[in-house]
C-alpha positions in Angstrom: 0.3 13.6 15.3 -0.2 13.3 19.1 2.6 14.8 21.2 5.5 12.6 21.3 4.8 10.7 18.1 6.1 11.4 14.7 3.9 13.0 12.0 3.9 10.4 9.1 3.0 12.2 5.8 3.3 10.4 2.5 2.7 12.2 -0.8 3.8 11.9 -4.4 6.2 14.6 -5.6 6.9 14.9 -9.1 10.0 16.8 -10.2 10.8 17.7 -13.6 8.8 17.2 -16.8 5.9 14.9 -17.1 5.0 12.9 -20.3 1.8 11.3 -21.5 1.6 8.3 -23.9 -1.4 7.5 -26.0 -1.6 4.3 -27.9 -3.9 2.4 -30.3 -3.7 -1.3 -30.3 -5.1 -4.1 -32.6 -5.1 -7.8 -31.9 -1.6 -7.9 -33.5 -0.2 -5.1 -31.2 0.4 -1.4 -31.3 -0.7 0.2 -34.5 0.0 3.9 -33.3 1.6 5.7 -30.4 2.1 9.3 -29.5 4.1 10.8 -26.5 3.5 14.4 -25.6 5.1 16.6 -22.9 2.5 17.3 -20.3 -1.1 16.2 -20.8 -3.2 15.4 -23.8 -6.0 17.9 -24.5 -8.9 17.4 -26.9 -7.1 18.9 -29.8 -4.0 16.8 -29.3 -6.1 13.6 -29.0 -8.1 14.4 -32.1 -4.8 15.1 -33.9 -3.5 11.7 -32.8 -6.6 10.0 -33.9 -6.7 11.7 -37.4 -2.9 11.7 -38.1 -1.7 8.5 -36.6 -4.8 6.1 -36.4 -7.2 6.8 -39.1 -4.6 6.9 -41.9 -3.6 3.4 -41.2 -7.0 1.8 -40.5 -7.3 0.8 -44.2 -4.9 -1.9 -43.5 -7.3 -3.6 -41.1 -10.5 -3.3 -43.0 
């Protein structure tokens, strides 16, 4: 900032733990959800699809 003016700085600070939510929806609403601490990686996402989504798709076919 120029001399005599305040330096204005805005940023996002996250303290504590972060959680990620993944959800599958149909026209009737949510059919599966999963919350993980941190972020989803490929194996976690595939696990969500196979364990939570695919097993209940036969209700929608």
